[in-house]
Backbone bond lengths (Angstrom), bond angles and torsions (degrees), N, CA, C in turn:
res aa  C-N    CA-C-N  psi(-1)  N-CA   C-N-CA  omega(-1)  CA-C   N-CA-C  phi
1 X - - - 1.466 - - 1.529 111.06 -
2 X 1.336 116.42 -34.78 1.466 118.77 179.73 1.523 110.80 -60.76
3 X 1.343 116.72 -39.41 1.464 120.10 178.78 1.524 110.59 -62.00
4 X 1.338 116.20 -39.32 1.464 120.45 179.00 1.526 110.39 -59.12
5 X 1.332 117.17 -48.59 1.462 120.42 -176.78 1.524 111.74 -72.38
6 X 1.337 117.39 -36.33 1.460 118.70 175.80 1.529 110.93 -61.05
7 X 1.334 115.92 -40.14 1.454 119.67 178.29 1.523 110.90 -66.09
8 X 1.316 116.51 -41.90 1.467 120.65 -179.51 1.522 111.00 -60.47
9 X 1.323 117.23 -37.05 1.466 121.09 -176.41 1.529 113.41 -93.62
10 X 1.325 117.51 6.87 1.468 119.86 -169.97 1.527 114.26 -78.56
11 X 1.334 118.07 -15.72 1.461 120.17 -177.96 1.517 112.82 -72.32
12 X 1.327 115.55 166.58 1.462 120.41 178.03 1.530 111.32 -68.40
13 X 1.329 116.82 -34.59 1.461 120.96 179.20 1.529 110.33 -78.16
14 X 1.321 115.11 161.59 1.461 121.04 176.68 1.532 107.82 -88.37
15 X 1.328 116.74 117.13 1.462 121.97 -171.09 1.525 112.01 -58.79
16 X 1.334 116.67 -36.40 1.467 120.71 178.25 1.531 111.66 -108.09
17 X 1.312 116.31 18.68 1.453 120.60 178.33 1.524 112.39 77.81
18 X 1.318 115.55 -179.73 1.468 121.11 179.29 1.527 112.06 -113.19
19 X 1.321 117.45 -7.94 1.473 120.57 178.05 1.523 109.27 -80.13
20 X 1.322 118.03 145.96 1.464 120.43 -179.58 1.526 111.53 -69.98
21 X 1.313 115.43 159.52 1.457 121.83 173.41 1.531 109.66 -60.67
22 X 1.330 116.37 133.00 1.462 120.91 -174.36 1.529 111.69 -63.25
23 X 1.325 117.32 -43.72 1.471 119.16 179.56 1.522 110.71 -59.17
24 X 1.319 116.93 -40.33 1.466 119.84 177.65 1.522 110.71 -60.34
25 X 1.317 117.61 -45.11 1.469 119.19 -177.78 1.529 111.24 -63.11
26 X 1.325 116.96 -30.25 1.469 120.20 179.62 1.533 112.25 -71.70
27 X 1.334 116.65 -10.06 1.473 120.67 178.26 1.527 111.91 -97.34
28 X 1.325 117.35 9.03 1.468 120.71 -177.01 1.522 111.90 -56.08
29 X 1.326 117.38 -33.25 1.470 120.35 -178.00 1.530 112.51 -67.21
30 X 1.316 116.58 -15.57 1.473 120.17 179.83 1.532 112.07 -88.88
31 X 1.318 117.38 -7.97 1.460 122.72 -173.73 1.521 110.37 -113.44
32 X 1.339 116.24 149.00 1.459 121.01 -179.62 1.531 110.33 -127.39
33 X 1.333 117.12 140.85 1.461 119.85 177.85 1.528 110.92 -52.51
34 X 1.316 114.87 140.59 1.457 120.45 179.73 1.515 114.09 94.14
35 X 1.327 117.00 -14.42 1.465 119.16 178.09 1.530 110.20 -71.16
36 X 1.329 115.36 155.55 1.462 121.29 177.57 1.521 109.35 -95.58
37 X 1.340 115.48 131.48 1.464 121.14 -176.68 1.525 109.65 -132.41
38 X 1.327 114.93 138.98 1.458 121.86 173.80 1.523 108.76 -108.46
39 X 1.330 116.69 124.46 1.463 122.23 174.54 1.526 107.49 -101.29
40 X 1.327 116.24 111.03 1.466 122.84 -173.56 1.526 109.86 -85.92
41 X 1.342 116.29 131.41 1.471 121.29 -179.83 1.532 109.67 49.72
42 X 1.316 116.18 56.89 1.469 122.32 -171.07 1.526 113.45 -80.70
43 X 1.319 117.56 -1.48 1.464 120.23 174.56 1.508 113.42 55.17
44 X 1.330 115.59 -127.66 1.463 121.67 -175.64 1.521 113.13 -81.52
45 X 1.327 117.94 3.40 1.449 120.35 165.01 1.513 118.85 100.23
46 X 1.335 118.05 4.44 1.472 118.79 -173.64 1.523 112.84 -59.82
47 X 1.327 117.73 -39.85 1.467 119.62 -178.17 1.525 111.95 -79.77
48 X 1.314 117.08 -40.16 1.457 119.99 177.99 1.520 112.16 -61.42
49 X 1.329 116.51 -40.86 1.464 120.72 178.54 1.523 110.11 -64.88
50 X 1.320 117.73 -43.79 1.467 119.71 178.66 1.526 110.77 -60.95
51 X 1.316 117.17 -42.75 1.466 120.45 178.50 1.528 110.70 -60.43
52 X 1.324 116.65 -43.02 1.471 120.05 179.04 1.526 110.94 -63.92
53 X 1.322 116.38 -35.08 1.473 119.64 178.66 1.529 111.81 -67.84
54 X 1.316 117.46 -17.89 1.472 120.96 175.58 1.531 111.78 -86.08
55 X 1.332 116.76 2.70 1.461 120.51 178.49 1.514 113.96 89.19
56 X 1.324 117.17 16.28 1.461 121.14 -179.54 1.525 110.75 -91.05
57 X 1.308 116.19 154.20 1.465 122.03 175.17 1.526 107.78 -90.49
58 X 1.329 116.33 106.64 1.459 121.72 -166.87 1.525 112.03 -107.74
59 X 1.320 114.72 131.19 1.457 122.98 165.67 1.525 106.79 -111.13
60 X 1.319 117.02 127.67 1.463 121.91 -179.35 1.518 109.09 -121.25
61 X 1.328 116.33 129.65 1.462 121.44 -177.12 1.525 110.03 -119.90
62 X 1.324 115.84 136.02 1.457 121.47 171.97 1.526 107.55 -154.38
63 X 1.336 116.76 152.48 1.459 116.61 -177.94 1.523 113.61 -98.63
64 X 1.339 117.46 5.49 1.463 120.64 175.67 1.528 109.84 -98.56
65 X 1.333 118.14 111.63 1.470 119.77 177.10 1.526 112.61 -58.85
66 X 1.329 117.14 -32.99 1.466 121.15 179.22 1.524 110.03 -63.75
67 X 1.341 115.95 -44.76 1.462 120.28 179.09 1.524 111.15 -64.36
68 X 1.322 116.56 -43.74 1.464 119.97 -176.86 1.526 111.00 -65.16
69 X 1.308 117.58 -36.65 1.464 119.94 177.09 1.530 110.34 -62.32
70 X 1.334 117.03 -41.37 1.470 120.20 177.55 1.526 110.19 -67.93
71 X 1.327 117.27 -36.94 1.467 120.95 178.39 1.529 110.69 -63.41
72 X 1.313 116.80 -39.47 1.468 120.04 177.75 1.518 110.91 -64.17
73 X 1.314 116.54 -40.18 1.473 120.40 177.53 1.523 110.24 -63.57
74 X 1.313 116.39 -42.70 1.466 120.27 -179.19 1.525 110.76 -63.85
75 X 1.323 116.68 -40.47 1.466 120.17 177.41 1.529 110.71 -62.67
76 X 1.326 116.25 -43.51 1.468 119.92 178.72 1.521 111.20 -62.52
77 X 1.329 116.64 -41.82 1.462 120.39 179.85 1.528 111.76 -63.01
78 X 1.328 116.00 -29.86 1.467 120.88 -179.34 1.524 112.69 -94.42
79 X 1.323 116.96 -0.01 1.455 120.91 176.52 1.517 114.30 66.76
80 X 1.337 116.50 33.80 1.459 119.93 -179.94 1.527 110.31 -124.22
81 X 1.315 115.02 157.62 1.466 121.64 178.17 1.521 108.89 -102.34
82 X 1.325 116.15 125.98 1.458 123.49 173.51 1.519 107.58 -129.42
83 X 1.315 116.38 133.72 1.469 120.24 176.73 1.530 108.06 -85.80
84 X 1.321 116.16 104.75 1.463 120.90 -176.92 1.530 110.87 -93.79
85 X 1.302 115.37 137.41 1.458 121.94 174.76 1.519 109.50 -126.86
86 X 1.330 116.34 138.45 1.456 121.95 172.80 1.522 107.01 -102.62
87 X 1.313 116.62 122.44 1.457 117.78 -179.28 1.514 113.23 -177.91
88 X 1.313 114.69 156.31 1.459 123.40 174.16 1.526 107.71 -77.26
89 X 1.318 117.68 124.08 1.461 121.36 -177.02 1.526 112.52 -58.69
90 X 1.339 116.66 -25.14 1.464 120.00 -178.28 1.520 112.38 -90.27
91 X 1.320 116.62 -3.45 1.468 120.86 178.29 1.528 111.71 -114.29
92 X 1.331 117.16 -2.97 1.462 120.72 -179.62 1.527 110.97 -70.20
93 X 1.313 115.22 152.15 1.467 121.30 170.39 1.533 106.64 -89.41
94 X 1.332 115.89 85.72 1.462 120.00 -175.11 1.522 110.18 -65.67
95 X 1.319 117.84 130.08 1.466 120.60 179.17 1.520 110.52 -74.42
96 X 1.310 115.27 165.15 1.463 120.16 178.38 1.520 109.95 -107.58
97 X 1.333 115.98 132.14 1.477 122.55 175.47 1.527 111.68 49.92
98 X 1.332 115.33 54.38 1.471 120.87 -172.16 1.527 113.85 -110.08
99 X 1.339 118.27 -31.78 1.462 121.04 -169.60 1.532 111.85 -113.96
100 X 1.329 114.51 141.76 1.466 120.44 174.50 1.519 111.47 -75.02
101 X 1.335 116.49 -26.76 1.461 120.91 178.52 1.523 109.38 -152.35
102 X 1.315 115.17 149.71 1.460 122.46 172.94 1.518 107.50 -127.03
103 X 1.318 115.40 132.49 1.456 122.18 -178.56 1.525 108.55 -110.76
104 X 1.325 116.13 124.06 1.465 122.44 -177.59 1.529 108.04 -130.61
105 X 1.315 116.53 90.03 1.457 122.61 -175.25 1.529 109.38 -107.84
106 X 1.323 116.46 115.59 1.471 122.70 178.80 1.533 111.86 51.47
107 X 1.328 115.94 58.38 1.472 120.08 179.44 1.537 109.64 -106.34
108 X 1.326 116.58 41.20 1.470 121.40 -169.64 1.528 112.59 -93.41
109 X 1.326 115.59 58.37 1.460 120.69 -177.46 1.530 112.46 -106.19
110 X 1.338 117.91 7.92 1.466 121.39 178.65 1.526 109.89 -134.24
111 X 1.333 115.15 159.11 1.447 121.31 177.90 1.517 112.27 -82.41
112 X 1.346 117.81 -176.77 1.472 122.56 -171.73 1.522 114.75 -57.10
113 X 1.329 117.82 -42.85 1.473 119.30 -176.02 1.522 111.33 -64.26
114 X 1.331 116.52 -50.27 1.466 119.71 178.76 1.525 111.23 -68.29
115 X 1.319 116.46 -32.58 1.471 119.55 179.26 1.523 110.78 -61.19
116 X 1.323 116.67 -43.51 1.468 119.56 179.04 1.526 111.34 -62.90
117 X 1.328 116.53 -36.87 1.470 120.14 176.63 1.529 110.02 -64.15
118 X 1.333 116.27 -46.33 1.457 120.97 -179.73 1.528 111.15 -62.37
119 X 1.330 116.28 -41.84 1.464 119.29 177.17 1.527 110.77 -61.53
120 X 1.314 116.31 -37.24 1.464 119.92 176.87 1.515 112.26 -63.42
121 X 1.333 116.83 -40.85 1.469 120.68 176.71 1.529 110.32 -59.96
122 X 1.326 116.23 -43.51 1.461 120.11 -177.14 1.530 110.78 -67.07
123 X 1.303 117.08 -41.09 1.472 119.82 177.30 1.524 110.36 -60.61
124 X 1.324 116.15 -43.40 1.469 120.88 179.45 1.526 111.35 -59.67
125 X 1.341 116.27 -40.31 1.466 120.51 -173.61 1.523 113.11 -77.36
126 X 1.331 117.87 -17.16 1.458 120.39 178.44 1.523 111.50 -75.08
127 X 1.316 115.31 141.30 1.461 120.10 170.36 1.527 109.24 -69.01
128 X 1.321 118.82 155.92 1.466 119.73 170.22 1.529 109.81 -54.14
129 X 1.308 116.52 131.11 1.460 121.03 -175.99 1.514 113.95 84.44
130 X 1.345 116.84 -2.83 1.465 120.71 -179.18 1.515 112.53 -72.55
131 X 1.334 115.39 158.26 1.460 122.02 -174.75 1.517 112.03 -108.25
132 X 1.322 115.92 140.50 1.457 122.75 168.24 1.521 107.69 -108.07
133 X 1.322 116.31 123.12 1.464 122.73 179.34 1.522 107.34 -113.16
134 X 1.327 116.66 117.25 1.466 121.57 -169.82 1.523 110.21 -135.38
135 X 1.322 115.57 137.57 1.461 120.43 167.58 1.520 108.80 -137.28
136 X 1.330 116.06 141.72 1.450 120.64 178.24 1.511 111.52 -153.77
137 X 1.314 113.90 -179.20 1.455 121.25 178.90 1.520 111.80 -94.23
138 X 1.340 115.83 148.04 1.461 123.89 173.42 1.527 109.83 -95.74
139 X 1.336 118.36 165.52 1.468 120.47 -179.06 1.525 114.96 -55.06
140 X 1.331 117.73 -29.93 1.466 120.61 178.66 1.528 111.77 -59.76
141 X 1.339 117.21 -19.48 1.451 121.53 179.43 1.534 111.49 -60.04
142 X 1.320 117.40 -26.49 1.462 120.39 179.03 1.529 111.37 -63.17
143 X 1.331 117.30 -24.70 1.465 120.90 175.70 1.529 111.02 -77.94
144 X 1.320 117.14 -37.91 1.464 120.79 -176.95 1.530 112.63 -75.49
145 X 1.340 116.28 -36.45 1.470 121.14 177.67 1.529 112.37 55.14
146 X 1.314 115.88 43.00 1.474 120.76 -179.93 1.528 111.55 -110.87
147 X 1.332 116.50 20.13 1.457 121.11 179.81 1.509 110.72 139.52
148 X 1.324 115.59 167.98 1.453 119.94 175.94 1.521 113.40 91.25
149 X 1.330 116.18 177.71 1.466 121.14 -176.29 1.521 112.36 -71.98
150 X 1.321 115.58 158.35 1.459 120.83 178.25 1.525 112.01 -92.68
151 X 1.328 117.02 -6.82 1.463 121.98 -178.85 1.525 110.36 -97.10
152 X 1.334 116.73 122.97 1.465 121.21 -177.93 1.519 112.09 -61.67
153 X 1.325 117.41 -32.94 1.469 119.37 -176.57 1.518 112.75 -68.44
154 X 1.323 117.18 -17.95 1.470 120.43 178.47 1.526 112.62 -81.91
155 X 1.328 117.13 -9.29 1.462 121.18 -173.32 1.519 111.04 -90.86
156 X 1.334 115.94 158.48 1.459 122.42 -176.35 1.530 111.07 -100.98
157 X 1.304 115.48 154.87 1.457 121.88 163.11 1.526 107.39 -128.69
158 X 1.309 115.76 161.52 1.469 119.39 176.10 1.523 110.37 -57.16
159 X 1.322 116.22 -40.01 1.461 120.57 -178.42 1.524 112.24 -63.67
160 X 1.353 117.01 -45.52 1.463 118.67 -179.03 1.524 111.42 -67.25
161 X 1.326 117.55 -38.03 1.463 119.57 178.39 1.526 110.84 -66.59
162 X 1.314 116.38 -41.52 1.468 119.17 178.64 1.532 110.69 -61.21
163 X 1.319 115.56 -37.88 1.469 120.42 179.74 1.529 111.44 -70.67
164 X 1.330 116.50 -46.49 1.468 120.05 -175.16 1.526 112.82 -73.16
165 X 1.331 117.32 -18.72 1.466 120.85 177.92 1.527 111.12 -117.68
166 X 1.322 115.52 31.72 1.473 120.95 -179.47 1.525 112.00 -63.76
167 X 1.335 116.88 -21.96 1.467 121.07 -179.94 1.526 112.10 -88.22
168 X 1.331 117.37 7.15 1.461 121.59 176.04 1.526 109.14 -120.17
169 X 1.333 115.77 161.90 1.457 120.62 176.36 1.525 108.89 -85.45
170 X 1.326 116.44 116.41 1.458 120.59 179.99 1.532 108.78 -80.29
171 X 1.320 117.16 113.78 1.463 122.27 179.16 1.526 111.56 -89.70
172 X 1.318 115.74 -29.86 1.470 120.52 -179.47 1.521 107.43 -155.49
173 X 1.322 117.15 132.47 1.457 122.09 176.30 1.516 107.47 -153.82
174 X 1.328 117.00 117.45 1.461 120.23 -174.56 1.522 110.77 -151.11
175 X 1.334 115.23 138.01 1.452 122.38 171.13 1.531 108.76 -98.60
176 X 1.321 117.06 140.78 1.465 119.90 178.50 1.514 109.35 -163.08
177 X 1.321 115.28 157.87 1.458 122.22 170.94 1.530 107.73 -104.15
178 X 1.325 116.02 138.47 1.455 119.18 -176.97 1.522 109.32 -154.36
179 X 1.315 115.45 159.32 1.458 121.64 172.90 1.530 108.36 -87.44
180 X 1.312 116.37 123.93 1.461 119.11 174.36 1.526 108.20 -128.33
181 X 1.315 115.64 154.93 1.462 119.97 174.75 1.522 107.80 -143.22
182 X 1.318 114.68 99.83 1.463 122.27 -179.95 1.528 107.45 -120.57
183 X 1.327 115.21 81.06 1.449 120.23 -177.92 1.517 111.63 64.47
184 X 1.315 115.11 -159.87 1.462 121.44 178.54 1.519 111.87 -71.39
185 X 1.325 116.54 -26.88 1.457 120.96 -171.29 1.510 115.58 -72.14
186 X 1.330 117.44 -38.98 1.460 122.41 -179.27 1.519 107.40 -129.60
187 X 1.313 117.80 104.14 1.458 118.01 -179.27 1.519 110.27 -152.57
188 X 1.344 116.06 120.87 1.448 121.54 178.46 1.512 112.02 124.14
189 X 1.315 116.04 -173.84 1.454 121.03 179.25 1.524 109.65 -63.01
190 X 1.334 116.19 132.60 1.466 121.18 -171.13 1.516 110.99 -136.87
191 X 1.324 115.41 143.77 1.467 122.58 177.23 1.523 107.97 -96.56
192 X 1.327 117.07 107.82 1.452 122.72 -167.90 1.535 111.50 -116.99
193 X 1.309 114.67 158.24 1.464 121.78 167.88 1.525 107.26 -140.06
194 X 1.332 115.76 133.24 1.471 122.65 -176.93 1.526 109.43 -116.91
195 X 1.324 115.61 145.57 1.462 118.59 176.37 1.531 110.61 -147.78
196 X 1.327 114.82 139.92 1.461 121.51 166.48 1.536 105.70 -127.08
197 X 1.325 115.95 125.51 1.460 120.60 -177.75 1.517 109.24 -133.35
198 X 1.335 116.06 147.62 1.460 121.95 -177.83 1.520 110.33 -115.59
199 X 1.325 115.28 133.69 1.460 121.28 176.38 1.517 109.56 -74.63
200 X 1.316 117.19 140.67 1.455 121.28 179.87 1.514 112.44 -66.60
201 X 1.321 115.57 157.65 1.482 121.08 178.80 1.514 110.54 -81.85
């Protein structure tokens, strides 16, 4: 899988563009400068860089060295500091109660069993009261074919997210279709689901 992602990120252009995810930017009011944020599977760095530009202390993790090198360049071009890590999310030593927020934008590269494990890692790493900001594709995305995984089991529904995050306070959860354009990778009408959830104190 690492070879697949290294190849995807190997071009001179940014496969998912350099602009941040729109849903993430709409959550800016929930974040405060100085907070610690983890950007999960941040790829070429568009979301991590935007978070750093908001004055947040950002750690960005991805397992593609090619992507992380481009993310470092993007951070330098924007004059911001991001702590980049290269690593397999399932092999990381996830900290406990460390981050004020975790951002998980289109991280749908695993099926249900591994997804539940990954969600557990993220819950563990959030501080009490910390926020999880997540956006992903719904199964209808397989009809649109404008980005995302080809496996239906990797996709989210409002129901599955509500179930898997039942131990958190759901602040926002909505399914919708929208036009997005995030580089070559995500462009066109898309079947989306958004969630913001807060860990209990």
